[in-house]
Backbone bond lengths (Angstrom), bond angles and torsions (degrees), N, CA, C in turn:
res aa  C-N    CA-C-N  psi(-1)  N-CA   C-N-CA  omega(-1)  CA-C   N-CA-C  phi
1 X - - - 1.470 - - 1.536 104.45 -
2 X 1.317 114.44 131.35 1.500 121.14 179.09 1.530 108.42 -79.63
3 X 1.327 113.31 164.32 1.502 120.13 179.04 1.524 108.89 -61.24
4 X 1.281 119.47 -38.18 1.502 121.85 -178.45 1.541 107.93 -66.98
5 X 1.298 119.84 -41.22 1.491 122.30 179.57 1.529 108.62 -66.53
6 X 1.324 117.10 -43.95 1.467 121.15 178.89 1.477 110.50 -61.63
7 X 1.334 118.78 -43.98 1.484 121.99 -179.81 1.522 111.61 -65.10
8 X 1.337 116.91 -37.21 1.483 122.46 177.21 1.513 110.43 -64.96
9 X 1.337 116.29 -42.40 1.430 119.74 178.60 1.556 112.46 -66.00
10 X 1.342 114.55 -41.33 1.513 118.03 177.12 1.481 111.07 -65.28
11 X 1.348 119.25 -38.48 1.400 122.76 -179.46 1.537 110.32 -63.84
12 X 1.296 118.69 -39.02 1.469 123.81 176.97 1.571 109.85 -63.23
13 X 1.339 114.68 -45.86 1.466 118.49 179.85 1.510 110.54 -64.22
14 X 1.261 115.74 -39.17 1.529 120.11 176.16 1.520 110.89 -61.74
15 X 1.325 116.79 -42.69 1.458 120.84 -177.69 1.523 108.82 -69.54
16 X 1.355 118.86 -34.38 1.509 119.59 176.30 1.512 109.59 -63.60
17 X 1.347 119.40 -42.79 1.442 120.45 176.14 1.488 110.56 -60.36
18 X 1.305 121.62 -44.42 1.438 123.43 179.56 1.525 111.59 -63.69
19 X 1.289 119.64 -37.85 1.439 125.89 179.33 1.555 109.10 -64.85
20 X 1.368 115.30 -43.07 1.463 117.22 176.65 1.461 113.90 -64.08
21 X 1.333 117.57 -41.50 1.495 123.95 177.50 1.512 108.23 -58.00
22 X 1.326 119.30 -48.75 1.467 124.01 -177.46 1.543 109.25 -67.36
23 X 1.330 117.07 -42.02 1.506 119.41 178.67 1.500 111.09 -61.84
24 X 1.333 118.19 -37.77 1.498 120.80 178.66 1.507 110.96 -70.54
25 X 1.281 115.14 -40.77 1.565 118.73 -175.82 1.540 110.35 -75.69
26 X 1.307 119.32 -34.04 1.451 121.62 -176.05 1.554 111.29 -99.95
27 X 1.343 115.94 -3.65 1.501 123.46 -179.12 1.566 109.51 49.50
28 X 1.322 116.63 43.94 1.464 125.46 176.30 1.519 109.67 -143.75
29 X 1.355 115.23 146.70 1.458 116.09 177.91 1.549 110.87 -67.31
30 X 1.388 111.70 145.55 1.467 119.25 -177.63 1.498 108.02 -126.52
31 X 1.336 116.25 138.22 1.481 121.13 176.81 1.518 111.70 -98.37
32 X 1.317 117.28 150.64 1.436 122.36 167.55 1.543 104.41 -100.89
33 X 1.289 115.58 121.46 1.451 120.62 -178.04 1.551 109.43 -116.57
34 X 1.300 113.40 157.56 1.466 119.01 176.48 1.486 110.82 -95.71
35 X 1.297 115.89 130.13 1.502 123.01 174.34 1.540 106.74 -127.00
36 X 1.330 114.63 104.58 1.486 117.73 -174.71 1.438 111.00 60.59
37 X 1.342 118.51 -123.89 1.443 121.19 -178.75 1.533 113.33 -104.75
38 X 1.383 115.53 22.74 1.491 120.19 178.75 1.503 109.28 -133.12
39 X 1.273 116.65 179.77 1.471 124.22 -179.56 1.507 110.22 -123.08
40 X 1.331 114.15 152.40 1.506 121.09 175.33 1.493 107.09 -144.84
41 X 1.379 113.21 163.45 1.453 119.63 177.47 1.520 109.72 -104.56
42 X 1.284 115.89 147.20 1.501 120.40 -179.99 1.563 106.76 -154.85
43 X 1.292 114.81 144.93 1.469 120.62 174.62 1.490 110.32 -57.55
44 X 1.335 116.85 141.58 1.462 118.84 -179.16 1.484 113.05 -59.94
45 X 1.395 118.10 -36.01 1.482 119.21 -178.75 1.498 112.98 -70.32
46 X 1.364 116.39 -17.56 1.479 120.13 -178.63 1.531 112.20 -91.56
47 X 1.314 118.10 -9.62 1.484 122.93 -175.40 1.549 107.25 -77.66
48 X 1.274 118.54 141.80 1.449 123.81 176.46 1.512 109.54 -122.89
49 X 1.326 116.82 -87.60 1.457 120.38 -175.08 1.516 113.83 -102.72
50 X 1.352 116.46 -0.52 1.517 120.05 -175.13 1.509 110.35 -65.20
51 X 1.304 118.36 140.08 1.474 120.11 173.05 1.531 109.12 -67.63
52 X 1.337 116.47 131.25 1.469 123.28 -179.00 1.544 108.73 -100.33
53 X 1.353 115.31 124.40 1.474 121.38 -179.35 1.505 112.15 -98.45
54 X 1.346 116.31 -21.98 1.449 119.16 -175.48 1.574 106.91 -166.51
55 X 1.359 116.35 144.73 1.425 119.08 173.63 1.577 107.78 -123.63
56 X 1.322 116.37 126.62 1.471 123.47 179.74 1.498 107.04 -98.86
57 X 1.286 120.28 132.69 1.452 123.48 173.65 1.502 110.25 -109.07
58 X 1.329 116.43 153.92 1.503 118.56 178.82 1.494 112.73 -57.54
59 X 1.393 113.44 140.96 1.501 117.58 178.00 1.530 109.19 -78.04
60 X 1.295 113.75 157.71 1.460 125.03 173.93 1.523 110.21 -108.56
61 X 1.290 118.01 134.23 1.452 121.30 -178.61 1.551 109.25 -110.49
62 X 1.315 113.36 139.13 1.462 119.43 174.91 1.561 107.42 -137.63
63 X 1.321 115.07 133.83 1.455 120.17 171.94 1.497 106.20 -83.57
64 X 1.357 117.62 119.14 1.504 119.30 -177.20 1.505 110.71 -87.45
65 X 1.292 116.14 -37.00 1.494 122.52 176.11 1.557 105.70 -144.18
66 X 1.289 118.38 173.06 1.489 118.14 176.06 1.538 112.49 -59.66
67 X 1.343 116.25 -22.79 1.506 121.64 179.87 1.468 118.15 -109.76
68 X 1.352 117.99 4.73 1.416 121.15 -178.69 1.547 113.46 -144.30
69 X 1.270 117.37 144.58 1.459 121.29 -179.45 1.552 107.76 -137.52
70 X 1.329 113.72 169.86 1.472 121.39 174.88 1.493 108.60 -141.55
71 X 1.357 114.96 139.63 1.441 123.51 177.55 1.532 103.64 -122.42
72 X 1.288 118.28 120.93 1.446 120.10 -179.28 1.532 115.13 -132.97
73 X 1.303 116.19 156.19 1.448 126.25 175.37 1.492 109.82 -149.65
74 X 1.312 118.89 -170.85 1.436 120.70 -175.31 1.551 115.12 -66.04
75 X 1.288 115.55 -14.81 1.485 120.40 -172.60 1.532 113.47 -109.34
76 X 1.319 116.54 -30.12 1.474 117.96 -175.21 1.529 114.50 -156.96
77 X 1.333 114.11 164.55 1.468 121.35 175.01 1.524 104.08 -122.06
78 X 1.335 116.31 126.23 1.474 124.36 -179.60 1.541 106.34 -110.47
79 X 1.359 118.07 113.07 1.441 119.71 174.27 1.533 110.13 -90.14
80 X 1.336 113.95 143.78 1.456 119.36 -176.28 1.517 110.56 -129.08
81 X 1.341 113.50 156.87 1.432 123.72 176.47 1.513 107.34 -109.41
82 X 1.330 119.21 126.63 1.488 123.76 -177.93 1.499 106.52 -105.43
83 X 1.375 117.28 122.62 1.376 121.36 174.45 1.572 113.44 -123.74
84 X 1.254 117.40 141.34 1.451 120.76 178.10 1.504 104.90 -104.18
85 X 1.305 117.34 120.76 1.451 122.10 -177.07 1.517 109.04 -128.65
86 X 1.297 117.03 166.47 1.475 121.25 178.73 1.557 104.59 -114.89
87 X 1.318 114.02 128.84 1.483 120.46 174.40 1.508 112.24 -80.07
88 X 1.320 114.66 -172.78 1.467 119.75 -174.14 1.555 113.11 -61.02
89 X 1.328 114.89 -28.55 1.532 120.72 178.55 1.538 111.28 -84.98
90 X 1.308 116.30 6.01 1.507 122.00 -176.23 1.565 109.26 63.13
91 X 1.336 117.38 30.86 1.396 120.61 175.83 1.585 107.13 -96.97
92 X 1.369 115.03 131.62 1.450 116.47 -177.96 1.524 108.45 -72.88
93 X 1.355 113.25 134.61 1.454 122.08 -179.03 1.565 108.17 -128.82
94 X 1.321 116.58 138.80 1.442 119.21 179.16 1.553 107.01 -97.72
95 X 1.323 113.37 125.13 1.463 121.07 -176.96 1.495 106.97 -116.91
96 X 1.335 117.01 123.56 1.468 121.79 -179.04 1.502 108.41 -121.06
97 X 1.330 116.65 125.58 1.457 121.68 179.66 1.522 107.88 -125.35
98 X 1.345 112.14 148.48 1.494 119.94 179.88 1.530 105.94 -78.22
99 X 1.338 117.67 128.21 1.445 123.52 176.31 1.520 112.63 -96.54
100 X 1.304 117.51 -35.60 1.474 119.63 179.62 1.543 108.84 -159.58
101 X 1.316 114.81 155.88 1.455 121.16 178.17 1.557 106.91 -126.47
102 X 1.332 116.63 128.40 1.479 120.15 179.03 1.539 106.75 -117.39
103 X 1.284 115.21 139.82 1.476 120.47 167.73 1.531 108.77 -70.15
104 X 1.292 113.30 157.03 1.553 117.95 178.85 1.506 108.09 -60.58
105 X 1.303 118.67 -39.59 1.522 119.87 179.54 1.519 111.74 -60.26
106 X 1.322 116.81 -43.06 1.448 120.23 179.36 1.552 109.80 -68.08
107 X 1.331 116.18 -39.53 1.466 118.58 -179.37 1.508 110.81 -64.32
108 X 1.351 117.86 -34.52 1.430 119.64 175.10 1.538 115.16 -64.93
109 X 1.347 111.76 -38.18 1.551 118.02 175.95 1.526 108.45 -62.95
110 X 1.339 117.03 -45.88 1.446 118.79 177.84 1.507 113.28 -61.57
111 X 1.369 116.43 -40.38 1.473 121.77 176.47 1.539 109.78 -57.91
112 X 1.350 117.39 -50.79 1.430 121.84 178.96 1.545 111.95 -57.67
113 X 1.298 119.38 -42.70 1.462 124.76 175.61 1.489 111.53 -60.75
114 X 1.367 117.35 -47.51 1.458 120.69 -178.17 1.548 112.03 -67.13
115 X 1.364 115.92 -35.24 1.437 117.62 176.32 1.532 111.54 -63.23
116 X 1.386 116.58 -38.67 1.415 122.07 179.20 1.450 108.67 -65.46
117 X 1.372 121.64 -47.45 1.422 125.36 -179.37 1.491 111.84 -63.32
118 X 1.316 119.94 -44.28 1.444 122.85 -178.36 1.541 112.05 -68.35
119 X 1.331 117.09 -36.15 1.463 120.10 176.89 1.538 110.52 -65.24
120 X 1.319 118.77 -39.38 1.428 122.48 -178.85 1.569 109.53 -71.31
121 X 1.330 117.13 -28.12 1.452 124.32 179.27 1.504 108.78 -69.35
122 X 1.319 119.63 -33.04 1.470 126.37 -174.43 1.514 109.63 -68.16
123 X 1.324 115.67 -29.42 1.527 119.39 -175.49 1.507 112.84 -72.03
């Protein structure tokens, strides 16, 4: 792979991350479009004839336990740790940090493994 090919691939991955960030913040799907030799993000409703390389959809959040959450979309699952701390004013603040990120393909493999384990546990 040449440096130019590598840089183009990295630029697309960066644009996908930007699109996901905007999709989550605006709660609307965002496209990654090609402009010349670079990529940009644009709302899906604003796209006309631009070639679309990726579409990011808003993530869905679920609190799994009082101390753990998950944020997921079509591309990944992000697991979070929820902590309740007290700041300098002794005000309780909820702090949530990402502990791990799984691709959807990896999540499906884990699901298949857990299904196998849980079925064997039932016997």
